[in-house]
MARKOL-999295 format. One record per residue (C-alpha): residue in one letter; x, y, z. Coordinates in steps of 0.1 Angstrom, whole numbers, plus 2048, in hexadecimal, padded with zeros to 3 digits. Example, Ala and Ser with C-alpha at 12.3 -4.5 7.8 and 13.67 -1.06 7.14 Angstrom:
a87B7D384E
s8897F5847
END
This chain:
m88B7F9842
i8757E8828
t8667D5846
v85C7F7855
v84B802837
m8397E1831
f8307E0856
y81D802853
m80D7F8832
l8017D9844
i7F17EF860
n7E2804845
l7D27E8834
q7C67D7853
q7B67F785F
i7A580083E
l7977DE83A
h78A7DA85D
t7787FB85A
l7697F183A
k75D7D184A
e74E7E3867
k73A7F7850
s72C7DD83C
s7157C184A
e70C7A3836
e6E97AA832
e6EE7CF826
f7067C380F
q6F17AA7FE
i6D57C57FA
s6EC7E37EF
f7037CF7D9
v6E67CA7BE
c6E77F17B9
h70E7F47B8
r7197D67A2
p73A7E0792
e73F7DB76D
g7567C0765
l7537AC785
e75C78C772
i77979D764
l7867A9785
e783787793
e79977B776
q7B3797779
t7B579579F
k7B977A7BB
f7987827CC
s77B76E7CA
k75A77B7BE
t74C77E7E1
e76B7917EC
l7677A97CF
q7447AE7D8
f74A7B67FB
l7687CE7F1
y7537DF7D7
r7367E47EF
a74D7F280C
f75F8077F1
k73E8177E5
n73481F809
e75383380E
c7548417EB
p7318437DD
s73E8537BD
g7538327B5
v7758457B6
v78C8547D1
d7A28727CA
e7C18787DE
d7B28907F8
v799877802
f7B385C803
k7C887281C
l7AA87982F
i7A4853835
y7C884F83E
s7C786C858
q7AC85986B
f7C483B870
f7E285187B
p7D486F88F
q7F58728A3
g80A87B883
d807889861
s7FF86D849
s7FA88382A
n81D87D818
y81C85881D
a7F6856811
h80386A7F3
f81D8507E9
l8048327F1
f7E88447DC
e8028487BE
a80B8237C1
f7E68197BD
d7DC8327A3
t7EB820788
n7DC83376A
k7E785577A
n7C7867776
g7C687379A
c7AA85D7A4
l7A983A7B3
s78F8247A5
f7828027B3
q7947F0797
e7B78007A2
f7AD7FB7C6
v7A87D57C4
a7C37D07AB
g7DE7DF7C4
l7CD7CC7E0
s7D07A97CD
l7F57AF7C7
i7FD7B97EA
l7E579F7FD
r7E57837E4
g8017867CD
s8217707CA
m83E77C7DF
y84D78A7BE
d82D79C7B9
r82E7AC7DA
l8547B77D7
n84E7C47B4
w8307D97C2
a8467E57DE
f8637F07C6
h84B8047B2
f83D8157D2
y8628217DA
d86982B7B5
h8538487B6
d85F856794
k85B834783
d87E835774
g88781177E
f89E81C79A
i89A8267BF
t8B08417C9
k8B984E7EB
e8A186C7E7
e8838567DF
m88983F7FD
l89085B814
n87086D80A
i85C84F814
m870848834
k86786C83E
s842867837
i84284984B
y85185A86A
e839878865
m81D85F865
m82A851886
g828872896
k83D88A8AC
y83487A8CD
v8448598C7
s85884C8E5
p87584D8E2
p87386D8CB
i8818678A9
q8A187889E
d89F88B880
d8BD878871
i8AC856875
p89A855853
r8BB85C841
e8CD843856
h8B382884C
v8B7833827
d8DE82D829
r8DA80A838
f8C180181D
f8D980C801
q8F67FB812
k8E47DA811
m8D27DD7F0
d8E87F27D9
r8FE7D57CE
n9147E77B4
r9168087C8
d90881D7AE
g8F28337C3
v8D18227B8
v8BE8027BD
t8B07EE7A0
i8937D87A2
e8AB7B979E
e8C07C67BD
f8A07CD7D0
i88F7AB7CB
e8AF7977CF
s8B77A87F0
c8947A67FE
q8917817F6
k8B177A80B
d8A578F829
e88E779840
n881797853
i8757A7833
m867786826
r854780848
s8457A4846
m83A79D824
r82A77D82D
l81578E847
f7FF79C82A
d7F1778825
s7DB77C845
v7CE7A0840
f7AF79682B
END
């Protein structure tokens, strides 16, 4: 089930970055970037695993989509709805927005955007798994509960749409969650800790393979 979530996150990132690239020619980038230079570019280069050129490209593209320099949740949901018109992506976009919005002010800044991308695309395997754990741990109490996992699984199936063939049964998300907990809840206390999560993921080749796919996204 981790593989399913990471697969859709991979699709999202590929589509978003591809869209940004299409809207940014090299010549336009060189001209407009002078007007949109982010403060602390050198600091971002030190804090992330992106080069200066990559950060310049990402910032220019970010400003094209978000001239104000920040993205609120409604705009973020609108962006996602363009990629999954056959379903309702609003709940999944909500969870992902909150994962990127690290300072919890309701707006996604460029700094938060590239920090999240850097962890997912360029971070170590531990960094990526740690990020994934906190994506599931919605209330940030250090544990993944069945309710938290089920909410995210339901959001993925909502995003896939009602017209998937064969049709998805209503009990499928819960069955996925039950299998997840059987595998990862080692001490059977009803919650999954970050230690249980990372250890189980590292032993699963399918999960590791899905995580490595992010290496080729950008």
